[in-house]
KEPAMAR-486342 format. One record per atom (N, C-alpha, C): residue number from 1; atom name; y, z, x. Coordinates in nm, 4 decimals, always signed. Layout:
N
<timar pos="NUM" site="CA" yy="Y" zz="Z" xx="X"/>
...
//
This chain:
70
<timar pos="1" site="N" yy="+17.6308" zz="+14.0592" xx="+12.9058"/>
<timar pos="1" site="CA" yy="+17.6883" zz="+14.0057" xx="+12.8319"/>
<timar pos="1" site="C" yy="+17.7020" zz="+13.8779" xx="+12.7456"/>
<timar pos="2" site="N" yy="+17.7510" zz="+13.8769" xx="+12.6293"/>
<timar pos="2" site="CA" yy="+17.6557" zz="+13.7186" xx="+12.5425"/>
<timar pos="2" site="C" yy="+17.7471" zz="+13.5991" xx="+12.6141"/>
<timar pos="3" site="N" yy="+17.7209" zz="+13.4994" xx="+12.5829"/>
<timar pos="3" site="CA" yy="+17.7935" zz="+13.3882" xx="+12.6029"/>
<timar pos="3" site="C" yy="+17.8794" zz="+13.3811" xx="+12.4813"/>
<timar pos="4" site="N" yy="+17.8432" zz="+13.4050" xx="+12.3652"/>
<timar pos="4" site="CA" yy="+17.9931" zz="+13.4026" xx="+12.3077"/>
<timar pos="4" site="C" yy="+18.0857" zz="+13.4808" xx="+12.3261"/>
<timar pos="5" site="N" yy="+18.0574" zz="+13.5674" xx="+12.4275"/>
<timar pos="5" site="CA" yy="+18.1733" zz="+13.6809" xx="+12.4579"/>
<timar pos="5" site="C" yy="+18.2562" zz="+13.6159" xx="+12.5884"/>
<timar pos="6" site="N" yy="+18.1645" zz="+13.5477" xx="+12.6711"/>
<timar pos="6" site="CA" yy="+18.2516" zz="+13.4870" xx="+12.7418"/>
<timar pos="6" site="C" yy="+18.3002" zz="+13.4056" xx="+12.7709"/>
<timar pos="7" site="N" yy="+18.3129" zz="+13.2991" xx="+12.6514"/>
<timar pos="7" site="CA" yy="+18.3604" zz="+13.1786" xx="+12.5799"/>
<timar pos="7" site="C" yy="+18.4980" zz="+13.2417" xx="+12.4964"/>
<timar pos="8" site="N" yy="+18.4722" zz="+13.3744" xx="+12.4377"/>
<timar pos="8" site="CA" yy="+18.6023" zz="+13.4145" xx="+12.3876"/>
<timar pos="8" site="C" yy="+18.7043" zz="+13.4399" xx="+12.4929"/>
<timar pos="9" site="N" yy="+18.6381" zz="+13.5424" xx="+12.5760"/>
<timar pos="9" site="CA" yy="+18.7185" zz="+13.5693" xx="+12.7336"/>
<timar pos="9" site="C" yy="+18.8065" zz="+13.4280" xx="+12.7850"/>
<timar pos="10" site="N" yy="+18.7184" zz="+13.3528" xx="+12.8024"/>
<timar pos="10" site="CA" yy="+18.7741" zz="+13.2462" xx="+12.9005"/>
<timar pos="10" site="C" yy="+18.8753" zz="+13.1240" xx="+12.7713"/>
<timar pos="11" site="N" yy="+18.8624" zz="+13.1420" xx="+12.6715"/>
<timar pos="11" site="CA" yy="+18.9778" zz="+13.1098" xx="+12.6100"/>
<timar pos="11" site="C" yy="+19.1138" zz="+13.1697" xx="+12.5773"/>
<timar pos="12" site="N" yy="+19.0984" zz="+13.3263" xx="+12.5465"/>
<timar pos="12" site="CA" yy="+19.1275" zz="+13.4163" xx="+12.5879"/>
<timar pos="12" site="C" yy="+19.2611" zz="+13.3911" xx="+12.6914"/>
<timar pos="13" site="N" yy="+19.1862" zz="+13.3773" xx="+12.8222"/>
<timar pos="13" site="CA" yy="+19.2462" zz="+13.3801" xx="+12.9605"/>
<timar pos="13" site="C" yy="+19.3516" zz="+13.1965" xx="+12.9107"/>
<timar pos="14" site="N" yy="+19.2986" zz="+13.1714" xx="+12.8738"/>
<timar pos="14" site="CA" yy="+19.3109" zz="+13.0078" xx="+12.9067"/>
<timar pos="14" site="C" yy="+19.4817" zz="+12.9959" xx="+12.8064"/>
<timar pos="15" site="N" yy="+19.4931" zz="+13.1020" xx="+12.6954"/>
<timar pos="15" site="CA" yy="+19.6253" zz="+13.0811" xx="+12.6118"/>
<timar pos="15" site="C" yy="+19.7072" zz="+13.1548" xx="+12.6640"/>
<timar pos="16" site="N" yy="+19.6424" zz="+13.2960" xx="+12.7343"/>
<timar pos="16" site="CA" yy="+19.7628" zz="+13.3673" xx="+12.8456"/>
<timar pos="16" site="C" yy="+19.7978" zz="+13.2460" xx="+12.9256"/>
<timar pos="17" site="N" yy="+19.7274" zz="+13.1863" xx="+13.0245"/>
<timar pos="17" site="CA" yy="+19.7642" zz="+13.1003" xx="+13.1168"/>
<timar pos="17" site="C" yy="+19.8812" zz="+12.9922" xx="+13.0761"/>
<timar pos="18" site="N" yy="+19.8480" zz="+12.9662" xx="+12.9630"/>
<timar pos="18" site="CA" yy="+19.9843" zz="+12.8635" xx="+12.8772"/>
<timar pos="18" site="C" yy="+20.0786" zz="+12.9535" xx="+12.8767"/>
<timar pos="19" site="N" yy="+20.0787" zz="+13.0788" xx="+12.8331"/>
<timar pos="19" site="CA" yy="+20.1565" zz="+13.1430" xx="+12.7892"/>
<timar pos="19" site="C" yy="+20.2953" zz="+13.1859" xx="+12.9103"/>
<timar pos="20" site="N" yy="+20.1786" zz="+13.2213" xx="+12.9986"/>
<timar pos="20" site="CA" yy="+20.2422" zz="+13.2580" xx="+13.1171"/>
<timar pos="20" site="C" yy="+20.3131" zz="+13.1203" xx="+13.2087"/>
<timar pos="21" site="N" yy="+20.3045" zz="+13.0154" xx="+13.1790"/>
<timar pos="21" site="CA" yy="+20.3430" zz="+12.8695" xx="+13.2389"/>
<timar pos="21" site="C" yy="+20.4815" zz="+12.8693" xx="+13.1207"/>
<timar pos="22" site="N" yy="+20.4575" zz="+12.8937" xx="+13.0202"/>
<timar pos="22" site="CA" yy="+20.5633" zz="+12.8928" xx="+12.9357"/>
<timar pos="22" site="C" yy="+20.7110" zz="+12.9761" xx="+12.9303"/>
<timar pos="23" site="N" yy="+20.6550" zz="+13.1221" xx="+12.9507"/>
<timar pos="23" site="CA" yy="+20.7896" zz="+13.1770" xx="+13.0167"/>
<timar pos="23" site="C" yy="+20.8345" zz="+13.1572" xx="+13.1219"/>
<timar pos="24" site="N" yy="+20.7092" zz="+13.1445" xx="+13.2502"/>
<timar pos="24" site="CA" yy="+20.7958" zz="+13.1005" xx="+13.4009"/>
<timar pos="24" site="C" yy="+20.8916" zz="+12.9798" xx="+13.3600"/>
<timar pos="25" site="N" yy="+20.8692" zz="+12.8824" xx="+13.2671"/>
<timar pos="25" site="CA" yy="+20.9631" zz="+12.7638" xx="+13.2485"/>
<timar pos="25" site="C" yy="+21.1119" zz="+12.8311" xx="+13.1650"/>
<timar pos="26" site="N" yy="+21.0517" zz="+12.9165" xx="+13.0622"/>
<timar pos="26" site="CA" yy="+21.2010" zz="+12.9826" xx="+13.0367"/>
<timar pos="26" site="C" yy="+21.2938" zz="+13.0432" xx="+13.1334"/>
<timar pos="27" site="N" yy="+21.2490" zz="+13.1124" xx="+13.2351"/>
<timar pos="27" site="CA" yy="+21.2876" zz="+13.2226" xx="+13.3530"/>
<timar pos="27" site="C" yy="+21.3439" zz="+13.1164" xx="+13.4005"/>
<timar pos="28" site="N" yy="+21.3104" zz="+13.0094" xx="+13.4626"/>
<timar pos="28" site="CA" yy="+21.3506" zz="+12.9626" xx="+13.5612"/>
<timar pos="28" site="C" yy="+21.5196" zz="+12.8442" xx="+13.4783"/>
<timar pos="29" site="N" yy="+21.4836" zz="+12.8118" xx="+13.3699"/>
<timar pos="29" site="CA" yy="+21.5831" zz="+12.7761" xx="+13.2838"/>
<timar pos="29" site="C" yy="+21.6931" zz="+12.8989" xx="+13.2843"/>
<timar pos="30" site="N" yy="+21.6827" zz="+13.0257" xx="+13.2816"/>
<timar pos="30" site="CA" yy="+21.7523" zz="+13.0980" xx="+13.2161"/>
<timar pos="30" site="C" yy="+21.8369" zz="+13.1283" xx="+13.3788"/>
<timar pos="31" site="N" yy="+21.7469" zz="+13.1468" xx="+13.4897"/>
<timar pos="31" site="CA" yy="+21.8398" zz="+13.1622" xx="+13.6159"/>
<timar pos="31" site="C" yy="+21.9141" zz="+13.0571" xx="+13.6522"/>
<timar pos="32" site="N" yy="+21.9050" zz="+12.9103" xx="+13.5500"/>
<timar pos="32" site="CA" yy="+21.9865" zz="+12.8071" xx="+13.6553"/>
<timar pos="32" site="C" yy="+22.1249" zz="+12.8463" xx="+13.5579"/>
<timar pos="33" site="N" yy="+22.0970" zz="+12.8712" xx="+13.4395"/>
<timar pos="33" site="CA" yy="+22.2363" zz="+12.9334" xx="+13.3628"/>
<timar pos="33" site="C" yy="+22.3360" zz="+13.0570" xx="+13.4045"/>
<timar pos="34" site="N" yy="+22.2300" zz="+13.1461" xx="+13.4286"/>
<timar pos="34" site="CA" yy="+22.2572" zz="+13.2708" xx="+13.5041"/>
<timar pos="34" site="C" yy="+22.3651" zz="+13.2273" xx="+13.6007"/>
<timar pos="35" site="N" yy="+22.3250" zz="+13.1340" xx="+13.7354"/>
<timar pos="35" site="CA" yy="+22.3871" zz="+13.0665" xx="+13.8416"/>
<timar pos="35" site="C" yy="+22.5179" zz="+13.0000" xx="+13.8008"/>
<timar pos="36" site="N" yy="+22.4856" zz="+12.8950" xx="+13.6818"/>
<timar pos="36" site="CA" yy="+22.6279" zz="+12.8388" xx="+13.6610"/>
<timar pos="36" site="C" yy="+22.7627" zz="+12.9191" xx="+13.5872"/>
<timar pos="37" site="N" yy="+22.6904" zz="+13.0309" xx="+13.4985"/>
<timar pos="37" site="CA" yy="+22.7651" zz="+13.1457" xx="+13.5063"/>
<timar pos="37" site="C" yy="+22.8603" zz="+13.2220" xx="+13.5831"/>
<timar pos="38" site="N" yy="+22.7675" zz="+13.2427" xx="+13.6613"/>
<timar pos="38" site="CA" yy="+22.8236" zz="+13.2997" xx="+13.8039"/>
<timar pos="38" site="C" yy="+22.9308" zz="+13.2358" xx="+13.8939"/>
<timar pos="39" site="N" yy="+22.8801" zz="+13.0752" xx="+13.9052"/>
<timar pos="39" site="CA" yy="+22.9922" zz="+13.0038" xx="+13.9673"/>
<timar pos="39" site="C" yy="+23.1299" zz="+12.9664" xx="+13.8445"/>
<timar pos="40" site="N" yy="+23.1288" zz="+12.9658" xx="+13.7166"/>
<timar pos="40" site="CA" yy="+23.2274" zz="+12.9827" xx="+13.6698"/>
<timar pos="40" site="C" yy="+23.3277" zz="+13.1105" xx="+13.6499"/>
<timar pos="41" site="N" yy="+23.2527" zz="+13.2263" xx="+13.6598"/>
<timar pos="41" site="CA" yy="+23.2939" zz="+13.3354" xx="+13.6457"/>
<timar pos="41" site="C" yy="+23.3910" zz="+13.3286" xx="+13.8157"/>
<timar pos="42" site="N" yy="+23.3042" zz="+13.2880" xx="+13.8940"/>
<timar pos="42" site="CA" yy="+23.3892" zz="+13.3323" xx="+14.0542"/>
<timar pos="42" site="C" yy="+23.5267" zz="+13.1800" xx="+14.0013"/>
<timar pos="43" site="N" yy="+23.5335" zz="+13.0500" xx="+13.9624"/>
<timar pos="43" site="CA" yy="+23.6223" zz="+13.0288" xx="+14.0059"/>
<timar pos="43" site="C" yy="+23.7643" zz="+13.0337" xx="+13.8268"/>
<timar pos="44" site="N" yy="+23.7257" zz="+13.0947" xx="+13.7534"/>
<timar pos="44" site="CA" yy="+23.7779" zz="+13.2069" xx="+13.6949"/>
<timar pos="44" site="C" yy="+23.8744" zz="+13.2842" xx="+13.7741"/>
<timar pos="45" site="N" yy="+23.8113" zz="+13.3650" xx="+13.8110"/>
<timar pos="45" site="CA" yy="+23.8592" zz="+13.5285" xx="+13.8820"/>
<timar pos="45" site="C" yy="+23.9711" zz="+13.4816" xx="+13.9666"/>
<timar pos="46" site="N" yy="+23.9459" zz="+13.3599" xx="+14.0335"/>
<timar pos="46" site="CA" yy="+24.0160" zz="+13.2972" xx="+14.1649"/>
<timar pos="46" site="C" yy="+24.1234" zz="+13.2350" xx="+14.0844"/>
<timar pos="47" site="N" yy="+24.1197" zz="+13.2001" xx="+14.0011"/>
<timar pos="47" site="CA" yy="+24.2527" zz="+13.1453" xx="+13.8956"/>
<timar pos="47" site="C" yy="+24.3354" zz="+13.1998" xx="+13.8671"/>
<timar pos="48" site="N" yy="+24.2554" zz="+13.2812" xx="+13.8198"/>
<timar pos="48" site="CA" yy="+24.3251" zz="+13.4699" xx="+13.7664"/>
<timar pos="48" site="C" yy="+24.3772" zz="+13.5204" xx="+13.8732"/>
<timar pos="49" site="N" yy="+24.3530" zz="+13.5446" xx="+13.9661"/>
<timar pos="49" site="CA" yy="+24.3913" zz="+13.6289" xx="+14.1150"/>
<timar pos="49" site="C" yy="+24.5290" zz="+13.5406" xx="+14.1418"/>
<timar pos="50" site="N" yy="+24.5491" zz="+13.3894" xx="+14.2113"/>
<timar pos="50" site="CA" yy="+24.6078" zz="+13.3360" xx="+14.1962"/>
<timar pos="50" site="C" yy="+24.7446" zz="+13.3043" xx="+14.1124"/>
<timar pos="51" site="N" yy="+24.6986" zz="+13.3112" xx="+13.9641"/>
<timar pos="51" site="CA" yy="+24.7943" zz="+13.3469" xx="+13.8883"/>
<timar pos="51" site="C" yy="+24.8865" zz="+13.4942" xx="+13.8669"/>
<timar pos="52" site="N" yy="+24.8483" zz="+13.5642" xx="+13.9162"/>
<timar pos="52" site="CA" yy="+24.8468" zz="+13.7069" xx="+13.9396"/>
<timar pos="52" site="C" yy="+24.9410" zz="+13.6665" xx="+14.0606"/>
<timar pos="53" site="N" yy="+24.9118" zz="+13.6529" xx="+14.1450"/>
<timar pos="53" site="CA" yy="+25.0223" zz="+13.6225" xx="+14.2583"/>
<timar pos="53" site="C" yy="+25.1150" zz="+13.5685" xx="+14.2321"/>
<timar pos="54" site="N" yy="+25.1136" zz="+13.4918" xx="+14.2051"/>
<timar pos="54" site="CA" yy="+25.2362" zz="+13.4048" xx="+14.1765"/>
<timar pos="54" site="C" yy="+25.3493" zz="+13.4395" xx="+14.0596"/>
<timar pos="55" site="N" yy="+25.2769" zz="+13.5510" xx="+13.9534"/>
<timar pos="55" site="CA" yy="+25.3529" zz="+13.5955" xx="+13.8914"/>
<timar pos="55" site="C" yy="+25.4494" zz="+13.7040" xx="+13.9330"/>
<timar pos="56" site="N" yy="+25.3373" zz="+13.7602" xx="+14.0156"/>
<timar pos="56" site="CA" yy="+25.4258" zz="+13.9007" xx="+14.1048"/>
<timar pos="56" site="C" yy="+25.5176" zz="+13.8050" xx="+14.1702"/>
<timar pos="57" site="N" yy="+25.5078" zz="+13.7225" xx="+14.2941"/>
<timar pos="57" site="CA" yy="+25.5862" zz="+13.6612" xx="+14.3861"/>
<timar pos="57" site="C" yy="+25.7260" zz="+13.6524" xx="+14.2874"/>
<timar pos="58" site="N" yy="+25.7345" zz="+13.5682" xx="+14.1681"/>
<timar pos="58" site="CA" yy="+25.8539" zz="+13.5518" xx="+14.0596"/>
<timar pos="58" site="C" yy="+25.9297" zz="+13.6797" xx="+14.0483"/>
<timar pos="59" site="N" yy="+25.8444" zz="+13.7971" xx="+14.0314"/>
<timar pos="59" site="CA" yy="+25.9021" zz="+13.8864" xx="+14.0086"/>
<timar pos="59" site="C" yy="+25.9896" zz="+13.9781" xx="+14.1136"/>
<timar pos="60" site="N" yy="+25.9154" zz="+13.9182" xx="+14.2817"/>
<timar pos="60" site="CA" yy="+26.0055" zz="+13.9950" xx="+14.3368"/>
<timar pos="60" site="C" yy="+26.0853" zz="+13.9289" xx="+14.4096"/>
<timar pos="61" site="N" yy="+26.0846" zz="+13.7709" xx="+14.3877"/>
<timar pos="61" site="CA" yy="+26.1919" zz="+13.6831" xx="+14.4493"/>
<timar pos="61" site="C" yy="+26.3345" zz="+13.7594" xx="+14.3038"/>
<timar pos="62" site="N" yy="+26.3427" zz="+13.8073" xx="+14.2375"/>
<timar pos="62" site="CA" yy="+26.4427" zz="+13.8139" xx="+14.1980"/>
<timar pos="62" site="C" yy="+26.5125" zz="+13.7606" xx="+14.0690"/>
<timar pos="63" site="N" yy="+26.4090" zz="+13.6506" xx="+14.0245"/>
<timar pos="63" site="CA" yy="+26.4516" zz="+13.5342" xx="+13.9061"/>
<timar pos="63" site="C" yy="+26.5373" zz="+13.4517" xx="+14.0387"/>
<timar pos="64" site="N" yy="+26.5542" zz="+13.4330" xx="+14.1227"/>
<timar pos="64" site="CA" yy="+26.6086" zz="+13.3218" xx="+14.1800"/>
<timar pos="64" site="C" yy="+26.5529" zz="+13.1876" xx="+14.1684"/>
<timar pos="65" site="N" yy="+26.4310" zz="+13.1935" xx="+14.1409"/>
<timar pos="65" site="CA" yy="+26.3776" zz="+13.0457" xx="+14.1214"/>
<timar pos="65" site="C" yy="+26.4291" zz="+13.0170" xx="+13.9205"/>
<timar pos="66" site="N" yy="+26.4749" zz="+13.0624" xx="+13.8796"/>
<timar pos="66" site="CA" yy="+26.4993" zz="+13.0281" xx="+13.6742"/>
<timar pos="66" site="C" yy="+26.6044" zz="+12.8527" xx="+13.6789"/>
<timar pos="67" site="N" yy="+26.5501" zz="+12.7741" xx="+13.6440"/>
<timar pos="67" site="CA" yy="+26.6191" zz="+12.7352" xx="+13.5830"/>
<timar pos="67" site="C" yy="+26.7762" zz="+12.7536" xx="+13.5657"/>
<timar pos="68" site="N" yy="+26.9053" zz="+12.6199" xx="+13.5815"/>
<timar pos="68" site="CA" yy="+27.0159" zz="+12.7085" xx="+13.5687"/>
<timar pos="68" site="C" yy="+27.0123" zz="+12.7343" xx="+13.4041"/>
<timar pos="69" site="N" yy="+26.9778" zz="+12.6696" xx="+13.3506"/>
<timar pos="69" site="CA" yy="+27.0200" zz="+12.7167" xx="+13.1694"/>
<timar pos="69" site="C" yy="+26.9887" zz="+12.8360" xx="+13.1426"/>
<timar pos="70" site="N" yy="+26.9200" zz="+12.9023" xx="+13.2356"/>
<timar pos="70" site="CA" yy="+26.8737" zz="+13.0675" xx="+13.1890"/>
<timar pos="70" site="C" yy="+26.9958" zz="+13.1632" xx="+13.1548"/>
//
């Protein structure tokens, strides 16, 4: 193998190493975003469940908690 071929291969490997590092940083950032979105989804799900429970309780109470002007 000639010296020129070795230099080309080393250069190519160097570029690939840099690209791998960049891709790794992107994956790390995306994982942070996924965790944040999962957390927000969990919070919204809990709030929705609480709201549905409250609505179901109001229906079963027969409207006893309605203000007098209704």
